[in-house]
Biopython code that builds the backbone (N, CA, C, O; Angstrom):
import numpy as np
from Bio.PDB.StructureBuilder import StructureBuilder

atoms = [
    (1, "MET", "N", (0.845, -1.185, 0.000)),
    (1, "MET", "CA", (0.000, 0.000, 0.000)),
    (1, "MET", "C", (0.891, 1.250, 0.000)),
    (1, "MET", "O", (1.989, 1.260, 0.558)),
    (2, "LYS", "N", (0.383, 2.282, -0.637)),
    (2, "LYS", "CA", (1.097, 3.561, -0.660)),
    (2, "LYS", "C", (0.092, 4.690, -0.472)),
    (2, "LYS", "O", (-1.089, 4.565, -0.799)),
    (3, "TRP", "N", (0.593, 5.778, 0.058)),
    (3, "TRP", "CA", (-0.244, 6.955, 0.255)),
    (3, "TRP", "C", (-0.244, 7.805, -1.013)),
    (3, "TRP", "O", (0.777, 7.942, -1.687)),
    (4, "VAL", "N", (-1.408, 8.371, -1.320)),
    (4, "VAL", "CA", (-1.515, 9.356, -2.398)),
    (4, "VAL", "C", (-2.208, 10.589, -1.816)),
    (4, "VAL", "O", (-3.033, 10.486, -0.908)),
    (5, "TYR", "N", (-1.854, 11.750, -2.356)),
    (5, "TYR", "CA", (-2.241, 13.030, -1.779)),
    (5, "TYR", "C", (-3.132, 13.789, -2.751)),
    (5, "TYR", "O", (-2.806, 13.936, -3.929)),
    (6, "LYS", "N", (-4.265, 14.268, -2.239)),
    (6, "LYS", "CA", (-5.274, 14.899, -3.091)),
    (6, "LYS", "C", (-5.020, 16.397, -3.252)),
    (6, "LYS", "O", (-4.554, 17.077, -2.338)),
    (7, "TYR", "N", (-5.342, 16.881, -4.446)),
    (7, "TYR", "CA", (-5.300, 18.312, -4.746)),
    (7, "TYR", "C", (-6.550, 18.668, -5.535)),
    (7, "TYR", "O", (-7.191, 17.798, -6.124)),
    (8, "ASP", "N", (-6.894, 19.956, -5.545)),
    (8, "ASP", "CA", (-8.094, 20.388, -6.261)),
    (8, "ASP", "C", (-7.768, 20.757, -7.707)),
    (8, "ASP", "O", (-6.651, 20.544, -8.178)),
    (9, "GLU", "N", (-8.753, 21.309, -8.395)),
    (9, "GLU", "CA", (-8.573, 21.648, -9.816)),
    (9, "GLU", "C", (-7.544, 22.752, -10.032)),
    (9, "GLU", "O", (-7.068, 22.951, -11.150)),
    (10, "ASN", "N", (-7.200, 23.473, -8.961)),
    (10, "ASN", "CA", (-6.161, 24.506, -9.034)),
    (10, "ASN", "C", (-4.818, 24.001, -8.518)),
    (10, "ASN", "O", (-3.881, 24.780, -8.343)),
    (11, "PHE", "N", (-4.730, 22.699, -8.278)),
    (11, "PHE", "CA", (-3.518, 22.020, -7.802)),
    (11, "PHE", "C", (-3.158, 22.379, -6.362)),
    (11, "PHE", "O", (-2.006, 22.232, -5.955)),
    (12, "ILE", "N", (-4.136, 22.847, -5.596)),
    (12, "ILE", "CA", (-3.935, 23.162, -4.180)),
    (12, "ILE", "C", (-4.159, 21.887, -3.366)),
    (12, "ILE", "O", (-5.165, 21.198, -3.535)),
    (13, "TYR", "N", (-3.212, 21.587, -2.488)),
    (13, "TYR", "CA", (-3.273, 20.403, -1.625)),
    (13, "TYR", "C", (-4.487, 20.471, -0.704)),
    (13, "TYR", "O", (-4.807, 21.524, -0.154)),
    (14, "LEU", "N", (-5.157, 19.331, -0.547)),
    (14, "LEU", "CA", (-6.310, 19.226, 0.339)),
    (14, "LEU", "C", (-5.939, 18.354, 1.535)),
    (14, "LEU", "O", (-6.099, 17.134, 1.478)),
    (15, "PRO", "N", (-5.449, 18.956, 2.612)),
    (15, "PRO", "CA", (-5.012, 18.172, 3.770)),
    (15, "PRO", "C", (-6.155, 17.341, 4.340)),
    (15, "PRO", "O", (-7.305, 17.779, 4.378)),
    (16, "GLY", "N", (-5.816, 16.144, 4.779)),
    (16, "GLY", "CA", (-6.807, 15.245, 5.356)),
    (16, "GLY", "C", (-7.531, 14.390, 4.338)),
    (16, "GLY", "O", (-8.335, 13.536, 4.711)),
    (17, "GLU", "N", (-7.262, 14.603, 3.060)),
    (17, "GLU", "CA", (-7.923, 13.853, 1.991)),
    (17, "GLU", "C", (-7.034, 12.740, 1.442)),
    (17, "GLU", "O", (-7.358, 12.148, 0.413)),
    (18, "GLU", "N", (-5.915, 12.446, 2.114)),
    (18, "GLU", "CA", (-4.999, 11.406, 1.652)),
    (18, "GLU", "C", (-5.700, 10.048, 1.728)),
    (18, "GLU", "O", (-6.550, 9.816, 2.588)),
    (19, "ILE", "N", (-5.323, 9.165, 0.812)),
    (19, "ILE", "CA", (-5.845, 7.799, 0.847)),
    (19, "ILE", "C", (-4.700, 6.834, 0.575)),
    (19, "ILE", "O", (-3.645, 7.222, 0.071)),
    (20, "GLN", "N", (-4.925, 5.586, 0.913)),
    (20, "GLN", "CA", (-3.959, 4.543, 0.595)),
    (20, "GLN", "C", (-4.503, 3.726, -0.565)),
    (20, "GLN", "O", (-5.687, 3.394, -0.617)),
    (21, "VAL", "N", (-3.604, 3.411, -1.497)),
    (21, "VAL", "CA", (-3.960, 2.552, -2.630)),
    (21, "VAL", "C", (-2.929, 1.433, -2.716)),
    (21, "VAL", "O", (-1.830, 1.537, -2.170)),
    (22, "ARG", "N", (-3.299, 0.375, -3.403)),
    (22, "ARG", "CA", (-2.352, -0.726, -3.603)),
    (22, "ARG", "C", (-1.183, -0.236, -4.444)),
    (22, "ARG", "O", (-1.325, 0.688, -5.244)),
    (23, "GLU", "N", (-0.040, -0.855, -4.258)),
    (23, "GLU", "CA", (1.174, -0.477, -4.996)),
    (23, "GLU", "C", (0.961, -0.524, -6.506)),
    (23, "GLU", "O", (1.500, 0.308, -7.235)),
    (24, "ASP", "N", (0.183, -1.490, -6.975)),
    (24, "ASP", "CA", (-0.010, -1.659, -8.418)),
    (24, "ASP", "C", (-1.265, -0.956, -8.931)),
    (24, "ASP", "O", (-1.593, -1.061, -10.113)),
    (25, "ALA", "N", (-1.966, -0.243, -8.055)),
    (25, "ALA", "CA", (-3.208, 0.423, -8.456)),
    (25, "ALA", "C", (-2.916, 1.701, -9.234)),
    (25, "ALA", "O", (-1.885, 2.348, -9.049)),
    (26, "GLU", "N", (-3.851, 2.041, -10.104)),
    (26, "GLU", "CA", (-3.755, 3.305, -10.840)),
    (26, "GLU", "C", (-4.071, 4.444, -9.867)),
    (26, "GLU", "O", (-4.980, 4.333, -9.044)),
    (27, "ILE", "N", (-3.330, 5.512, -9.970)),
    (27, "ILE", "CA", (-3.550, 6.659, -9.080)),
    (27, "ILE", "C", (-4.801, 7.400, -9.554)),
    (27, "ILE", "O", (-4.906, 7.752, -10.729)),
    (28, "PRO", "N", (-5.753, 7.640, -8.637)),
    (28, "PRO", "CA", (-6.987, 8.334, -9.026)),
    (28, "PRO", "C", (-6.716, 9.761, -9.502)),
    (28, "PRO", "O", (-5.684, 10.359, -9.196)),
    (29, "GLU", "N", (-7.679, 10.283, -10.259)),
    (29, "GLU", "CA", (-7.585, 11.662, -10.735)),
    (29, "GLU", "C", (-7.535, 12.611, -9.532)),
    (29, "GLU", "O", (-8.187, 12.367, -8.516)),
    (30, "PHE", "N", (-6.766, 13.683, -9.652)),
    (30, "PHE", "CA", (-6.564, 14.692, -8.611)),
    (30, "PHE", "C", (-5.832, 14.143, -7.384)),
    (30, "PHE", "O", (-6.011, 14.644, -6.274)),
    (31, "PHE", "N", (-5.015, 13.121, -7.585)),
    (31, "PHE", "CA", (-4.152, 12.575, -6.537)),
    (31, "PHE", "C", (-2.746, 12.447, -7.094)),
    (31, "PHE", "O", (-2.555, 12.331, -8.305)),
    (32, "THR", "N", (-1.760, 12.470, -6.201)),
    (32, "THR", "CA", (-0.367, 12.291, -6.590)),
    (32, "THR", "C", (0.364, 11.508, -5.507)),
    (32, "THR", "O", (-0.032, 11.520, -4.342)),
    (33, "GLU", "N", (1.429, 10.832, -5.906)),
    (33, "GLU", "CA", (2.278, 10.123, -4.947)),
    (33, "GLU", "C", (3.258, 11.074, -4.253)),
    (33, "GLU", "O", (3.859, 10.717, -3.240)),
    (34, "ILE", "N", (3.416, 12.265, -4.793)),
    (34, "ILE", "CA", (4.384, 13.229, -4.260)),
    (34, "ILE", "C", (3.844, 13.807, -2.955)),
    (34, "ILE", "O", (2.806, 14.469, -2.942)),
    (35, "LYS", "N", (4.553, 13.553, -1.866)),
    (35, "LYS", "CA", (4.113, 14.024, -0.552)),
    (35, "LYS", "C", (4.445, 15.503, -0.395)),
    (35, "LYS", "O", (5.580, 15.911, -0.642)),
    (36, "PRO", "N", (3.458, 16.320, 0.017)),
    (36, "PRO", "CA", (3.749, 17.733, 0.273)),
    (36, "PRO", "C", (4.682, 17.874, 1.472)),
    (36, "PRO", "O", (4.502, 17.174, 2.469)),
    (37, "PRO", "N", (5.666, 18.755, 1.402)),
    (37, "PRO", "CA", (6.562, 18.943, 2.550)),
    (37, "PRO", "C", (5.839, 19.657, 3.694)),
    (37, "PRO", "O", (4.882, 20.399, 3.474)),
    (38, "ASP", "N", (6.305, 19.423, 4.894)),
    (38, "ASP", "CA", (5.766, 20.126, 6.057)),
    (38, "ASP", "C", (6.145, 21.599, 5.974)),
    (38, "ASP", "O", (7.160, 21.956, 5.375)),
    (39, "GLY", "N", (5.324, 22.447, 6.577)),
    (39, "GLY", "CA", (5.665, 23.856, 6.701)),
    (39, "GLY", "C", (5.072, 24.764, 5.641)),
    (39, "GLY", "O", (5.272, 25.978, 5.695)),
    (40, "LEU", "N", (4.345, 24.209, 4.674)),
    (40, "LEU", "CA", (3.711, 25.055, 3.665)),
    (40, "LEU", "C", (2.309, 25.428, 4.147)),
    (40, "LEU", "O", (1.568, 24.569, 4.625)),
    (41, "TYR", "N", (1.948, 26.694, 4.023)),
    (41, "TYR", "CA", (0.628, 27.142, 4.435)),
    (41, "TYR", "C", (-0.427, 26.781, 3.401)),
    (41, "TYR", "O", (-1.533, 26.375, 3.756)),
    (42, "LEU", "N", (-0.095, 26.926, 2.132)),
    (42, "LEU", "CA", (-1.032, 26.656, 1.050)),
    (42, "LEU", "C", (-0.245, 25.991, -0.083)),
    (42, "LEU", "O", (0.140, 26.630, -1.062)),
    (43, "ALA", "N", (-0.023, 24.690, 0.087)),
    (43, "ALA", "CA", (0.813, 23.947, -0.862)),
    (43, "ALA", "C", (0.122, 23.835, -2.218)),
    (43, "ALA", "O", (-1.070, 23.541, -2.308)),
    (44, "LYS", "N", (0.903, 24.076, -3.265)),
    (44, "LYS", "CA", (0.402, 23.958, -4.632)),
    (44, "LYS", "C", (1.356, 23.057, -5.399)),
    (44, "LYS", "O", (2.575, 23.156, -5.260)),
    (45, "LEU", "N", (0.781, 22.175, -6.209)),
    (45, "LEU", "CA", (1.564, 21.189, -6.940)),
    (45, "LEU", "C", (1.938, 21.697, -8.326)),
    (45, "LEU", "O", (1.091, 22.191, -9.070)),
    (46, "ASP", "N", (3.212, 21.569, -8.658)),
    (46, "ASP", "CA", (3.686, 21.811, -10.020)),
    (46, "ASP", "C", (3.908, 20.431, -10.619)),
    (46, "ASP", "O", (4.928, 19.792, -10.363)),
    (47, "LEU", "N", (2.949, 19.975, -11.416)),
    (47, "LEU", "CA", (3.024, 18.620, -11.973)),
    (47, "LEU", "C", (4.218, 18.438, -12.893)),
    (47, "LEU", "O", (4.826, 17.368, -12.913)),
    (48, "GLU", "N", (4.562, 19.472, -13.659)),
    (48, "GLU", "CA", (5.689, 19.353, -14.593)),
    (48, "GLU", "C", (7.007, 19.137, -13.860)),
    (48, "GLU", "O", (7.829, 18.322, -14.279)),
    (49, "LYS", "N", (7.207, 19.871, -12.763)),
    (49, "LYS", "CA", (8.451, 19.752, -11.999)),
    (49, "LYS", "C", (8.376, 18.655, -10.940)),
    (49, "LYS", "O", (9.401, 18.212, -10.423)),
    (50, "GLY", "N", (7.164, 18.223, -10.623)),
    (50, "GLY", "CA", (6.986, 17.187, -9.613)),
    (50, "GLY", "C", (7.287, 17.657, -8.204)),
    (50, "GLY", "O", (7.820, 16.902, -7.391)),
    (51, "ILE", "N", (6.939, 18.931, -7.909)),
    (51, "ILE", "CA", (7.203, 19.479, -6.569)),
    (51, "ILE", "C", (5.986, 20.258, -6.066)),
    (51, "ILE", "O", (5.153, 20.726, -6.843)),
    (52, "TRP", "N", (5.916, 20.378, -4.753)),
    (52, "TRP", "CA", (4.952, 21.261, -4.111)),
    (52, "TRP", "C", (5.682, 22.560, -3.774)),
    (52, "TRP", "O", (6.867, 22.542, -3.441)),
    (53, "PHE", "N", (4.974, 23.684, -3.860)),
    (53, "PHE", "CA", (5.578, 24.962, -3.488)),
    (53, "PHE", "C", (4.562, 25.797, -2.724)),
    (53, "PHE", "O", (3.363, 25.516, -2.751)),
    (54, "GLU", "N", (5.057, 26.830, -2.042)),
    (54, "GLU", "CA", (4.189, 27.720, -1.269)),
    (54, "GLU", "C", (3.458, 28.664, -2.210)),
    (54, "GLU", "O", (4.088, 29.380, -2.989)),
    (55, "SER", "N", (2.131, 28.668, -2.142)),
    (55, "SER", "CA", (1.360, 29.576, -2.988)),
    (55, "SER", "C", (0.658, 30.661, -2.167)),
    (55, "SER", "O", (0.002, 31.536, -2.732)),
    (56, "ALA", "N", (0.790, 30.610, -0.853)),
    (56, "ALA", "CA", (0.143, 31.604, 0.005)),
    (56, "ALA", "C", (0.893, 32.929, -0.051)),
    (56, "ALA", "O", (2.123, 32.968, -0.092)),
    (57, "THR", "N", (0.130, 34.000, -0.052)),
    (57, "THR", "CA", (0.729, 35.335, 0.000)),
    (57, "THR", "C", (1.129, 35.655, 1.438)),
    (57, "THR", "O", (0.679, 34.999, 2.378)),
    (58, "LYS", "N", (1.966, 36.655, 1.597)),
    (58, "LYS", "CA", (2.370, 37.088, 2.943)),
    (58, "LYS", "C", (1.147, 37.554, 3.724)),
    (58, "LYS", "O", (1.045, 37.305, 4.925)),
    (59, "GLU", "N", (0.224, 38.226, 3.054)),
    (59, "GLU", "CA", (-0.985, 38.712, 3.714)),
    (59, "GLU", "C", (-1.813, 37.540, 4.241)),
    (59, "GLU", "O", (-2.335, 37.599, 5.355)),
    (60, "TYR", "N", (-1.934, 36.475, 3.441)),
    (60, "TYR", "CA", (-2.689, 35.294, 3.865)),
    (60, "TYR", "C", (-2.022, 34.649, 5.079)),
    (60, "TYR", "O", (-2.695, 34.311, 6.053)),
    (61, "ILE", "N", (-0.714, 34.482, 5.021)),
    (61, "ILE", "CA", (0.020, 33.862, 6.131)),
    (61, "ILE", "C", (-0.123, 34.711, 7.392)),
    (61, "ILE", "O", (-0.351, 34.177, 8.477)),
    (62, "ASP", "N", (0.009, 36.041, 7.252)),
    (62, "ASP", "CA", (-0.137, 36.931, 8.408)),
    (62, "ASP", "C", (-1.540, 36.854, 8.998)),
    (62, "ASP", "O", (-1.710, 36.988, 10.210)),
    (63, "SER", "N", (-2.552, 36.639, 8.147)),
    (63, "SER", "CA", (-3.932, 36.569, 8.640)),
    (63, "SER", "C", (-4.171, 35.328, 9.492)),
    (63, "SER", "O", (-5.123, 35.290, 10.271)),
    (64, "LEU", "N", (-3.325, 34.320, 9.356)),
    (64, "LEU", "CA", (-3.479, 33.091, 10.131)),
    (64, "LEU", "C", (-2.874, 33.195, 11.523)),
    (64, "LEU", "O", (-3.197, 32.402, 12.408)),
    (65, "LYS", "N", (-1.999, 34.173, 11.716)),
    (65, "LYS", "CA", (-1.337, 34.330, 13.010)),
    (65, "LYS", "C", (-2.287, 35.006, 13.993)),
    (65, "LYS", "O", (-2.991, 35.947, 13.626)),
    (66, "PRO", "N", (-2.313, 34.536, 15.237)),
    (66, "PRO", "CA", (-3.205, 35.168, 16.215)),
    (66, "PRO", "C", (-2.725, 36.572, 16.557)),
    (66, "PRO", "O", (-1.528, 36.853, 16.493)),
    (67, "PRO", "N", (-3.651, 37.452, 16.920)),
    (67, "PRO", "CA", (-3.237, 38.806, 17.299)),
    (67, "PRO", "C", (-2.435, 38.753, 18.596)),
    (67, "PRO", "O", (-2.576, 37.815, 19.380)),
    (68, "PRO", "N", (-1.597, 39.757, 18.817)),
    (68, "PRO", "CA", (-0.825, 39.766, 20.068)),
    (68, "PRO", "C", (-1.778, 39.844, 21.263)),
    (68, "PRO", "O", (-2.832, 40.474, 21.173)),
    (69, "PRO", "N", (-1.419, 39.217, 22.369)),
    (69, "PRO", "CA", (-2.316, 39.231, 23.531)),
    (69, "PRO", "C", (-2.444, 40.634, 24.118)),
    (69, "PRO", "O", (-1.496, 41.418, 24.110)),
    (70, "GLN", "N", (-3.622, 40.925, 24.619)),
    (70, "GLN", "CA", (-3.864, 42.209, 25.273)),
    (70, "GLN", "C", (-3.271, 42.150, 26.677)),
    (70, "GLN", "O", (-3.321, 41.102, 27.322)),
    (71, "PRO", "N", (-2.710, 43.258, 27.161)),
    (71, "PRO", "CA", (-2.146, 43.237, 28.519)),
    (71, "PRO", "C", (-3.256, 43.027, 29.557)),
    (71, "PRO", "O", (-4.369, 43.529, 29.405)),
    (72, "SER", "N", (-2.934, 42.285, 30.600)),
    (72, "SER", "CA", (-3.895, 42.046, 31.682)),
    (72, "SER", "C", (-4.035, 43.322, 32.519)),
    (72, "SER", "O", (-3.252, 44.261, 32.381)),
    (73, "GLU", "N", (-5.045, 43.333, 33.383)),
    (73, "GLU", "CA", (-5.230, 44.483, 34.272)),
    (73, "GLU", "C", (-4.000, 44.675, 35.156)),
    (73, "GLU", "O", (-3.582, 45.804, 35.413)),
    (74, "LEU", "N", (-3.426, 43.570, 35.616)),
    (74, "LEU", "CA", (-2.226, 43.650, 36.450)),
    (74, "LEU", "C", (-1.067, 44.268, 35.672)),
    (74, "LEU", "O", (-0.333, 45.103, 36.201)),
    (75, "ASP", "N", (-0.905, 43.855, 34.412)),
    (75, "ASP", "CA", (0.163, 44.432, 33.582)),
    (75, "ASP", "C", (-0.041, 45.933, 33.385)),
    (75, "ASP", "O", (0.920, 46.702, 33.400)),
    (76, "LYS", "N", (-1.294, 46.347, 33.200)),
    (76, "LYS", "CA", (-1.587, 47.774, 33.025)),
    (76, "LYS", "C", (-1.235, 48.558, 34.296)),
    (76, "LYS", "O", (-0.656, 49.642, 34.228)),
    (77, "LEU", "N", (-1.594, 47.996, 35.448)),
    (77, "LEU", "CA", (-1.281, 48.663, 36.719)),
    (77, "LEU", "C", (0.223, 48.743, 36.949)),
    (77, "LEU", "O", (0.728, 49.762, 37.421)),
    (78, "LYS", "N", (0.939, 47.672, 36.617)),
    (78, "LYS", "CA", (2.402, 47.684, 36.755)),
    (78, "LYS", "C", (3.009, 48.781, 35.893)),
    (78, "LYS", "O", (3.935, 49.468, 36.322)),
    (79, "LYS", "N", (2.495, 48.949, 34.685)),
    (79, "LYS", "CA", (3.006, 49.982, 33.779)),
    (79, "LYS", "C", (2.725, 51.369, 34.350)),
    (79, "LYS", "O", (3.583, 52.251, 34.309)),
    (80, "GLN", "N", (1.517, 51.556, 34.881)),
    (80, "GLN", "CA", (1.179, 52.857, 35.468)),
    (80, "GLN", "C", (2.097, 53.190, 36.645)),
    (80, "GLN", "O", (2.587, 54.314, 36.754)),
    (81, "VAL", "N", (2.327, 52.219, 37.517)),
    (81, "VAL", "CA", (3.215, 52.433, 38.662)),
    (81, "VAL", "C", (4.621, 52.756, 38.173)),
    (81, "VAL", "O", (5.271, 53.665, 38.689)),
    (82, "SER", "N", (5.082, 52.018, 37.191)),
    (82, "SER", "CA", (6.420, 52.247, 36.638)),
    (82, "SER", "C", (6.526, 53.651, 36.046)),
    (82, "SER", "O", (7.515, 54.348, 36.272)),
    (83, "ASP", "N", (5.509, 54.065, 35.289)),
    (83, "ASP", "CA", (5.515, 55.405, 34.694)),
    (83, "ASP", "C", (5.523, 56.486, 35.776)),
    (83, "ASP", "O", (6.241, 57.481, 35.664)),
    (84, "LEU", "N", (4.722, 56.285, 36.822)),
    (84, "LEU", "CA", (4.682, 57.262, 37.915)),
    (84, "LEU", "C", (6.023, 57.347, 38.634)),
    (84, "LEU", "O", (6.496, 58.439, 38.948)),
    (85, "MET", "N", (6.632, 56.196, 38.894)),
    (85, "MET", "CA", (7.947, 56.185, 39.554)),
    (85, "MET", "C", (8.977, 56.918, 38.699)),
    (85, "MET", "O", (9.791, 57.679, 39.221)),
    (86, "PHE", "N", (8.943, 56.696, 37.408)),
    (86, "PHE", "CA", (9.883, 57.359, 36.500)),
    (86, "PHE", "C", (9.695, 58.868, 36.554)),
    (86, "PHE", "O", (10.669, 59.616, 36.642)),
    (87, "LYS", "N", (8.446, 59.318, 36.502)),
    (87, "LYS", "CA", (8.176, 60.760, 36.543)),
    (87, "LYS", "C", (8.637, 61.375, 37.858)),
    (87, "LYS", "O", (9.204, 62.468, 37.880)),
    (88, "LEU", "N", (8.388, 60.661, 38.955)),
    (88, "LEU", "CA", (8.810, 61.178, 40.259)),
    (88, "LEU", "C", (10.321, 61.256, 40.366)),
    (88, "LEU", "O", (10.854, 62.219, 40.919)),
    (89, "LEU", "N", (11.010, 60.268, 39.851)),
    (89, "LEU", "CA", (12.468, 60.233, 39.945)),
    (89, "LEU", "C", (13.142, 61.231, 39.013)),
    (89, "LEU", "O", (14.250, 61.686, 39.300)),
    (90, "THR", "N", (12.499, 61.577, 37.909)),
    (90, "THR", "CA", (13.140, 62.472, 36.942)),
    (90, "THR", "C", (12.696, 63.921, 37.070)),
    (90, "THR", "O", (13.336, 64.808, 36.505)),
    (91, "GLY", "N", (11.636, 64.178, 37.785)),
    (91, "GLY", "CA", (11.212, 65.565, 37.881)),
    (91, "GLY", "C", (10.437, 65.868, 39.133)),
    (91, "GLY", "O", (10.384, 67.018, 39.570)),
    (92, "GLY", "N", (9.859, 64.900, 39.693)),
    (92, "GLY", "CA", (9.126, 65.083, 40.931)),
    (92, "GLY", "C", (7.717, 65.599, 40.776)),
    (92, "GLY", "O", (6.899, 65.429, 41.680)),
    (93, "VAL", "N", (7.412, 66.220, 39.664)),
    (93, "VAL", "CA", (6.080, 66.779, 39.485)),
    (93, "VAL", "C", (5.464, 66.168, 38.237)),
    (93, "VAL", "O", (6.086, 66.101, 37.177)),
    (94, "ILE", "N", (4.254, 65.737, 38.390)),
    (94, "ILE", "CA", (3.536, 65.192, 37.233)),
    (94, "ILE", "C", (2.700, 66.315, 36.650)),
    (94, "ILE", "O", (1.845, 66.887, 37.327)),
    (95, "LYS", "N", (2.950, 66.620, 35.409)),
    (95, "LYS", "CA", (2.234, 67.719, 34.760)),
    (95, "LYS", "C", (1.136, 67.173, 33.899)),
    (95, "LYS", "O", (0.412, 67.939, 33.263)),
]
sb = StructureBuilder()
sb.init_structure("model")
sb.init_model(0)
sb.init_chain("A")
sb.init_seg("    ")
for serial, (resi, resn, name, xyz) in enumerate(atoms, 1):
    if name == "N":
        sb.init_residue(resn, " ", resi, " ")
    sb.init_atom(name, np.array(xyz, "f"), 0.0, 1.0, " ", f" {name:<3s}", serial, name[0])
structure = sb.get_structure()
């Protein structure tokens, strides 16, 4: 048995759609024996070269990243205390 990897009509890899076929079986349409490498966000198959490549734009990849965490109330209070201490030490008067 061997694994084959599915792609759509635009040659985009469809994760989770892999199947196993017999070694001597014909590979179904929209499947390939070429395993996509790990680390691609939107793998696309180049059938002529026999490779997968990254087709995702930087904007698409950035949209997948979670936003930075918001500071907690404790973090906000620590910052306020720090700012006040700095002002007191550098001038003594808060304007």
